[in-house]
C-alpha positions as CSV (number, residue, x, y, z in Angstrom):
1,M,-26.2,24.5,8.1
2,A,-26.1,28.3,8.3
3,L,-29.4,30.0,9.0
4,S,-31.0,31.6,6.0
5,L,-32.3,35.0,7.0
6,S,-34.5,35.3,3.9
7,N,-36.7,32.4,4.9
8,L,-37.7,33.8,8.3
9,K,-41.5,34.1,8.3
10,T,-42.5,33.2,11.9
11,P,-41.9,35.6,14.8
12,G,-39.4,34.2,17.3
13,V,-35.8,33.9,18.4
14,Y,-33.4,32.1,16.1
15,I,-29.9,30.8,16.6
16,D,-27.3,31.0,13.9
17,E,-24.0,29.2,14.7
18,V,-21.1,30.8,12.8
19,S,-17.8,28.9,12.5
20,T,-14.9,31.2,13.1
21,L,-12.2,28.6,13.3
22,A,-10.3,27.3,10.3
23,P,-10.6,23.6,9.5
24,S,-7.8,21.6,11.1
25,V,-5.1,19.5,9.4
26,V,-4.7,16.1,11.0
27,P,-1.2,14.7,10.6
28,V,-1.2,11.4,8.7
29,A,0.4,8.3,10.1
30,T,4.1,8.3,9.3
31,A,5.4,4.7,10.0
32,I,3.0,2.1,8.5
33,P,5.3,-0.3,6.7
34,A,4.3,-2.7,4.0
35,F,6.3,-5.9,4.0
36,I,6.5,-7.6,0.6
37,G,7.5,-11.3,0.8
38,Y,6.6,-14.9,1.1
39,T,4.5,-16.7,3.8
40,E,3.5,-20.2,4.7
41,T,-0.1,-19.5,3.8
42,G,-2.2,-16.8,2.2
43,G,0.2,-15.8,-0.5
44,S,-0.5,-15.3,-4.2
45,T,2.1,-14.8,-7.0
46,S,-0.4,-13.2,-9.3
47,A,-2.9,-11.3,-7.2
48,P,-1.6,-10.6,-3.7
49,I,-3.9,-8.7,-1.4
50,P,-2.3,-6.3,1.1
51,V,-3.5,-7.3,4.6
52,R,-3.3,-5.0,7.6
53,I,-2.2,-6.5,10.9
54,T,-1.5,-5.0,14.3
55,S,0.5,-7.7,16.1
56,F,2.8,-10.7,15.5
57,P,0.2,-13.3,16.7
58,E,-2.2,-11.9,14.2
59,F,0.5,-12.4,11.5
60,V,0.9,-16.0,12.5
61,D,-2.8,-16.5,12.6
62,K,-3.3,-15.2,9.0
63,F,-0.1,-16.3,7.3
64,G,1.3,-19.2,9.3
65,G,4.8,-20.1,10.7
66,P,8.4,-19.8,9.6
67,F,10.1,-21.4,6.6
68,K,11.3,-24.9,7.7
69,Q,15.0,-24.9,7.2
70,K,16.9,-28.1,6.4
71,F,19.8,-28.9,8.8
72,D,22.7,-31.3,8.6
73,V,22.5,-33.2,12.0
74,V,25.2,-35.5,13.2
75,V,24.8,-37.7,16.3
76,T,27.9,-39.3,17.7
77,D,28.0,-42.0,20.4
78,S,31.2,-42.5,22.2
79,G,30.8,-45.0,25.0
80,S,28.2,-43.6,27.3
81,T,28.6,-40.1,25.9
82,R,26.4,-38.7,23.1
83,T,27.1,-35.5,21.3
84,V,25.0,-33.7,18.7
85,S,26.1,-31.2,16.1
86,A,23.9,-29.3,13.6
87,S,24.5,-26.8,10.8
88,A,22.3,-25.2,8.2
89,A,22.2,-27.3,5.0
90,S,22.4,-24.0,3.0
91,S,23.9,-20.6,3.7
92,Y,21.8,-18.1,5.6
93,P,20.5,-15.4,5.3
94,K,18.4,-16.5,2.4
95,E,14.9,-16.0,1.1
96,Y,11.8,-16.7,3.2
97,C,12.9,-14.6,6.3
98,L,9.7,-12.5,6.4
99,Y,8.5,-14.4,9.5
100,Q,11.6,-13.5,11.6
101,S,11.7,-10.0,10.1
102,L,8.2,-9.4,11.5
103,Q,9.3,-10.5,14.9
104,F,12.3,-8.1,14.5
105,Y,9.9,-5.3,13.6
106,F,7.5,-5.7,16.5
107,D,10.4,-6.2,19.0
108,N,11.8,-2.8,18.0
109,G,8.6,-0.9,18.5
110,G,6.7,-1.6,15.4
111,G,2.9,-1.1,15.3
112,P,0.3,-1.7,12.6
113,C,1.7,-2.8,9.2
114,Y,0.7,-4.4,6.0
115,I,1.7,-7.8,4.7
116,V,1.8,-8.3,0.9
117,A,2.3,-12.1,0.5
118,V,3.5,-12.6,-3.0
119,G,3.9,-16.4,-2.8
120,S,4.4,-19.3,-0.5
121,Y,7.6,-21.1,0.6
122,S,7.3,-23.3,-2.4
123,S,7.6,-20.3,-4.7
124,V,10.8,-19.5,-6.5
125,V,11.8,-15.9,-5.5
126,S,11.3,-13.7,-8.5
127,T,11.5,-10.0,-9.2
128,S,8.1,-10.3,-11.0
129,H,6.5,-11.3,-7.7
130,F,7.8,-8.1,-5.9
131,Q,6.6,-6.0,-8.9
132,V,3.1,-7.5,-8.5
133,G,3.3,-6.7,-4.8
134,L,4.2,-3.1,-5.5
135,T,1.3,-2.8,-8.0
136,A,-1.1,-4.2,-5.3
137,L,0.2,-1.5,-2.9
138,K,-1.0,1.3,-5.3
139,K,-4.5,0.6,-4.1
140,E,-3.7,1.2,-0.5
141,D,-3.4,4.7,0.9
142,E,-2.2,4.0,4.4
143,P,1.3,2.5,4.0
144,T,4.2,4.9,4.3
145,L,7.2,2.6,4.2
146,I,8.1,-0.2,1.9
147,L,10.5,-3.0,2.6
148,F,11.2,-6.5,1.1
149,P,13.6,-8.6,3.3
150,D,12.8,-11.7,1.4
151,A,14.6,-10.2,-1.6
152,V,17.9,-11.4,0.1
153,G,17.4,-14.5,-2.0
154,L,18.3,-12.4,-5.1
155,F,21.4,-10.9,-3.7
156,S,23.7,-12.8,-6.0
157,S,22.2,-11.1,-9.1
158,T,21.4,-7.7,-10.5
159,E,17.7,-8.4,-9.8
160,Y,17.8,-7.0,-6.3
161,G,18.9,-3.6,-7.8
162,D,15.9,-3.8,-10.1
163,I,13.6,-4.3,-7.1
164,V,15.1,-1.2,-5.4
165,N,14.7,0.8,-8.5
166,K,11.0,-0.2,-8.9
167,A,10.3,0.5,-5.2
168,L,11.8,4.0,-5.5
169,Q,9.8,4.6,-8.7
170,H,6.7,3.5,-6.9
171,C,7.4,5.9,-4.0
172,N,7.9,8.8,-6.4
173,L,4.6,7.9,-8.1
174,M,2.6,7.7,-4.9
175,Q,4.4,10.7,-3.2
176,D,3.5,9.4,0.3
177,R,5.9,6.6,1.1
178,F,9.6,5.8,1.6
179,T,11.7,2.7,0.9
180,I,14.0,0.9,3.4
181,C,16.7,-1.1,1.6
182,D,19.0,-3.8,2.7
183,V,22.6,-3.7,1.3
184,P,23.3,-7.1,-0.3
185,T,26.8,-7.6,1.2
186,N,28.4,-7.5,4.6
187,D,31.7,-6.3,3.2
188,P,32.0,-2.5,3.0
189,D,34.6,-2.9,0.2
190,D,32.0,-4.6,-2.0
191,V,29.3,-2.0,-1.6
192,N,29.9,-0.4,-5.0
193,T,29.9,-3.6,-7.0
194,E,27.1,-5.3,-5.1
195,F,24.7,-2.3,-4.5
196,R,25.6,1.1,-5.8
197,N,26.4,-0.1,-9.3
198,K,23.2,-2.1,-9.5
199,T,20.8,0.6,-8.5
200,G,19.8,3.5,-10.7
201,A,20.1,7.3,-10.2
202,N,16.4,8.2,-10.2
203,Y,14.2,9.1,-7.2
204,L,17.0,8.4,-4.7
205,M,15.5,10.8,-2.2
206,Y,12.7,8.2,-1.6
207,G,14.9,5.5,-0.1
208,A,17.6,4.7,2.5
209,A,19.9,1.7,2.7
210,Y,21.4,0.0,5.8
211,M,24.1,-2.5,6.5
212,P,25.4,-5.0,7.7
213,F,23.2,-8.0,8.4
214,L,22.5,-8.7,12.1
215,N,22.9,-11.8,14.2
216,T,19.6,-12.2,16.0
217,L,18.0,-14.1,18.9
218,Y,15.2,-15.5,16.8
219,S,14.7,-19.2,16.0
220,F,14.7,-21.2,12.8
221,G,11.8,-23.2,11.5
222,V,13.0,-26.8,11.4
223,D,12.4,-29.3,8.7
224,E,12.0,-32.4,10.8
225,T,11.8,-34.8,7.8
226,V,15.6,-34.5,7.2
227,L,17.7,-37.6,8.0
228,I,20.4,-37.5,10.6
229,S,23.9,-39.0,10.3
230,S,25.2,-41.2,13.2
231,N,27.9,-43.7,14.0
232,N,25.1,-45.6,15.7
233,G,23.6,-47.9,13.2
234,A,20.3,-47.8,15.0
235,L,20.0,-44.1,14.6
236,N,21.7,-43.5,11.3
237,G,19.3,-42.4,8.5
238,K,16.4,-41.7,10.9
239,S,14.4,-38.5,10.5
240,I,14.3,-36.0,13.3
241,S,10.6,-36.4,13.6
242,A,10.9,-40.1,14.2
243,F,12.3,-39.4,17.6
244,N,9.1,-37.5,18.6
245,T,6.6,-40.0,17.1
246,A,5.3,-43.0,19.0
247,G,7.0,-46.1,17.7
248,A,10.2,-48.0,17.8
249,D,12.3,-44.9,17.3
250,F,10.6,-42.8,19.9
251,N,13.3,-40.9,21.8
252,P,12.2,-37.6,23.2
253,S,15.6,-37.0,24.9
254,L,17.4,-37.2,21.6
255,Y,14.7,-35.2,19.9
256,N,15.1,-32.4,22.4
257,M,18.9,-32.6,22.2
258,I,18.7,-32.0,18.4
259,L,16.2,-29.1,18.6
260,G,18.2,-27.6,21.5
261,K,21.4,-27.7,19.4
262,I,19.6,-26.1,16.4
263,S,18.0,-23.4,18.7
264,K,21.5,-22.2,19.5
265,L,22.2,-21.4,15.9
266,E,21.8,-17.6,15.2
267,V,19.4,-16.5,12.6
268,V,21.1,-13.8,10.5
269,L,18.7,-11.2,9.2
270,P,18.8,-8.2,6.9
271,P,18.3,-5.1,9.0
272,S,15.3,-3.6,7.3
273,G,12.7,-5.2,9.6
274,G,14.3,-3.9,12.8
275,I,14.9,-0.5,11.2
276,A,11.2,-0.2,10.3
277,G,10.4,-0.8,13.9
278,I,12.8,1.9,15.0
279,Y,11.2,4.3,12.5
280,A,7.9,3.6,14.1
281,S,9.1,4.0,17.7
282,V,11.0,7.2,17.1
283,D,8.1,8.7,15.2
284,R,5.8,7.8,18.1
285,D,8.1,9.0,20.9
286,R,9.8,12.0,19.2
287,G,8.2,12.8,15.9
288,V,9.0,12.0,12.2
289,W,11.4,15.0,12.2
290,K,13.7,13.1,14.6
291,A,16.4,11.1,12.8
292,P,15.9,7.4,13.4
293,A,19.5,7.0,14.4
294,N,21.7,6.8,17.5
295,V,19.2,4.2,18.6
296,S,20.0,0.7,19.9
297,I,18.5,-2.4,18.2
298,T,16.6,-5.0,20.2
299,G,16.6,-8.7,19.5
300,I,20.2,-9.1,18.3
301,T,23.6,-10.3,19.6
302,G,25.5,-7.9,17.2
303,P,26.2,-7.2,13.6
304,A,27.4,-9.9,11.3
305,T,30.4,-7.7,10.4
306,L,32.0,-4.9,12.4
307,I,32.3,-1.7,10.5
308,T,35.2,0.6,11.3
309,E,35.1,4.4,11.4
310,A,37.2,4.5,8.2
311,Q,35.0,2.1,6.4
312,Q,31.9,4.1,7.4
313,A,33.4,7.3,5.9
314,D,33.2,5.7,2.4
315,L,29.7,4.4,3.1
316,N,28.3,7.6,4.5
317,V,29.6,9.9,1.8
318,D,29.7,8.8,-1.8
319,P,31.1,11.6,-3.9
320,T,30.4,9.9,-7.2
321,A,26.7,9.0,-7.0
322,G,25.6,10.2,-3.6
323,K,24.3,6.8,-2.6
324,S,24.9,7.0,1.1
325,I,24.8,3.8,3.2
326,N,23.7,3.9,6.8
327,A,26.0,1.8,9.0
328,I,24.9,-0.2,12.0
329,R,27.9,-0.3,14.4
330,T,28.8,-1.6,17.8
331,F,30.3,0.7,20.4
332,V,32.0,-0.4,23.6
333,G,29.6,0.1,26.5
334,R,26.7,1.2,24.3
335,G,25.8,-1.9,22.2
336,T,24.8,-2.0,18.6
337,I,23.6,1.4,17.3
338,V,22.0,2.7,14.1
339,W,24.8,5.1,13.1
340,G,23.5,6.9,10.0
341,A,20.4,8.9,8.8
342,R,21.0,9.6,5.2
343,T,18.9,8.9,2.2
344,L,20.3,7.4,-1.0
345,D,20.4,11.0,-2.3
346,G,23.3,11.8,0.0
347,N,24.8,14.5,-2.2
348,S,21.6,16.5,-2.2
349,N,21.3,19.6,0.0
350,E,17.5,19.3,0.0
351,W,16.9,15.5,0.6
352,R,20.1,14.3,2.2
353,Y,18.5,13.3,5.5
354,V,15.9,10.7,6.2
355,P,13.9,12.8,8.7
356,V,13.8,15.8,6.3
357,R,12.4,13.7,3.4
358,R,9.8,12.0,5.7
359,L,8.8,15.2,7.3
360,F,7.9,16.7,3.9
361,I,6.1,13.5,2.9
362,M,4.0,13.8,6.1
363,A,3.3,17.5,5.7
364,E,2.4,17.3,2.0
365,E,0.0,14.3,2.5
366,S,-1.6,15.8,5.6
367,I,-2.3,19.2,3.9
368,R,-3.5,17.5,0.7
369,K,-6.1,15.5,2.6
370,A,-7.2,18.5,4.7
371,L,-7.9,20.5,1.6
372,D,-10.1,17.9,-0.1
373,P,-13.2,19.7,1.1
374,V,-12.1,22.9,-0.7
375,V,-12.3,21.3,-4.1
376,F,-15.1,23.0,-6.1
377,E,-15.4,25.8,-3.6
378,S,-15.4,29.3,-5.0
379,N,-11.9,30.4,-6.0
380,D,-12.0,33.7,-4.2
381,K,-10.5,35.6,-1.3
382,N,-12.7,33.9,1.3
383,T,-11.6,30.5,0.3
384,W,-8.0,31.6,0.1
385,M,-8.1,32.9,3.6
386,R,-9.6,29.6,4.9
387,V,-6.9,27.6,3.1
388,K,-4.1,29.8,4.4
389,S,-5.4,29.7,8.0
390,T,-5.7,25.9,7.8
391,I,-2.2,25.4,6.7
392,T,-0.7,28.1,8.9
393,N,-2.3,26.6,12.0
394,F,-0.9,23.1,11.2
395,L,2.6,24.4,10.5
396,T,2.6,26.5,13.7
397,D,1.8,23.3,15.7
398,L,4.7,21.5,13.9
399,W,7.0,24.5,14.8
400,K,6.0,24.4,18.4
401,Q,6.8,20.7,18.6
402,G,10.3,21.3,17.3
403,A,9.8,20.0,13.7
404,L,10.8,23.3,12.1
405,A,13.7,25.7,12.6
406,G,13.5,29.3,13.6
407,S,12.8,31.3,16.7
408,K,9.4,32.4,15.5
409,P,6.8,31.0,13.1
410,E,7.7,33.4,10.2
411,Q,11.2,32.1,10.3
412,A,10.0,28.5,10.3
413,F,7.6,28.5,7.3
414,F,5.6,30.6,4.8
415,V,2.3,30.1,3.2
416,K,1.5,32.1,0.1
417,I,-1.8,32.2,-1.8
418,G,-3.6,34.9,-3.8
419,L,-4.1,36.6,-7.1
420,N,-0.8,38.0,-8.5
421,E,1.0,36.3,-5.7
422,T,0.7,32.6,-6.6
423,M,-2.0,32.7,-9.2
424,T,-2.7,34.7,-12.4
425,A,-6.2,35.6,-13.6
426,Q,-5.8,32.9,-16.2
427,D,-5.1,30.3,-13.4
428,I,-8.3,31.3,-11.8
429,L,-10.3,31.0,-15.0
430,E,-8.8,27.5,-15.4
431,G,-10.0,26.5,-11.9
432,K,-6.5,26.4,-10.4
433,L,-6.0,27.4,-6.7
434,I,-2.3,27.5,-6.2
435,V,-0.7,27.5,-2.7
436,E,3.0,27.9,-2.1
437,V,4.4,26.5,1.2
438,G,7.9,26.7,2.4
439,L,9.3,24.8,5.4
440,A,12.6,25.3,7.3
441,A,13.1,21.7,8.4
442,V,15.4,21.0,11.3
443,R,18.3,18.8,10.2
444,P,20.2,16.3,12.3
445,A,23.5,17.3,13.9
446,E,25.5,14.7,12.0
447,F,28.9,16.2,12.6
448,I,29.5,17.7,16.0
449,V,32.8,19.7,16.1
450,L,34.4,20.6,19.4
451,R,37.1,23.3,19.1
452,F,39.6,23.4,21.9
453,M,42.5,25.8,22.3
454,H,44.9,27.0,24.9
455,K,43.8,30.0,26.9
456,L,46.8,32.2,27.7
457,Q,47.5,32.9,31.3
458,E,46.4,36.4,32.4
459,A,48.2,38.5,34.8
């Protein structure tokens, strides 16, 4: 509290501390994803509660294990030789892959995140559940990314496009988050029919899409109640669990053979979980202004489909609707790399790139929160100078870190505030304090052109 000189009545020496520094802007967190999907326990189709976790063991503790997949298991005895074969009883990927997607996220550098469990494994995947999950997220301020890998169960219908549209609408409403989408096909030739035609044209700058699916190193949950097939009458029709239970069928060697065979089957996952982890690690190591691309992916053996350079040309640039798709590609000697950094608004000069959109989200939210104490302050020059200094200091720091273009601060940004500059006398009478901020965001070098020519011999 400032010292009031009018209240001095006793002789003595008094200290009055005067603040000369502008309030600071603290950058908000930029990569706190919210996973919407189904879990073994803790889910609700009508009133899900977003839960913040910081590690995969914490997720298991609160939400349980993986979905128990059914497998067709065949045991064949030929003399003294026994062989086991196993295959998934239904195609994969499918719904209920949130468990493995969380593993994927943390393995690729993910940190704190939110889980919005919109049902259990007994629930039928529905767009209404994801809508309820998005509604629940409106009450949370911290999440900055939204993804829904469990929606792969809807890939065969237009419902997935509806979820994407609602997520983009949610991001536009909240103004502080971004959507990571999975493309519902592994065939680049089917992108228009399976994704672009099923998503709308609104708020595309708030999302990015990635393909193809990825073959991962994670394990299936196994439904051990399924019955095996065998040419051995003593084994035929027995459940897998029977070989691990004390009794007449107890056979740990066979049990381990079956689980060992299943463990070699690759879990194919939509890429969004790993991509969210890459967003988090790049933000932490380089900054939100660095494109989350040209980065290798951990926890995989490779993409489910190899995308060629010619195919990516049509994915990366969509002249009709601008719905750019970021490809994940394998390069000899380099491994599997995220090879794209465009938003779904790929034809926009302003919001074409993921890091530009996310940088503005971070700056807008950080400045907004920093100016909360100014609400109801006097709308005069003293307040205007405080506000301008606060924002200018923050943007100068961003420029020094390499987030903004320009060789000096005045080339990197501007902050305008004042009567007859950003406000009229009527604005001030109506209690409006208007600030104009412009940023020269750095953009990724997407196309690097090397020009070579012959140099003529000189005498």
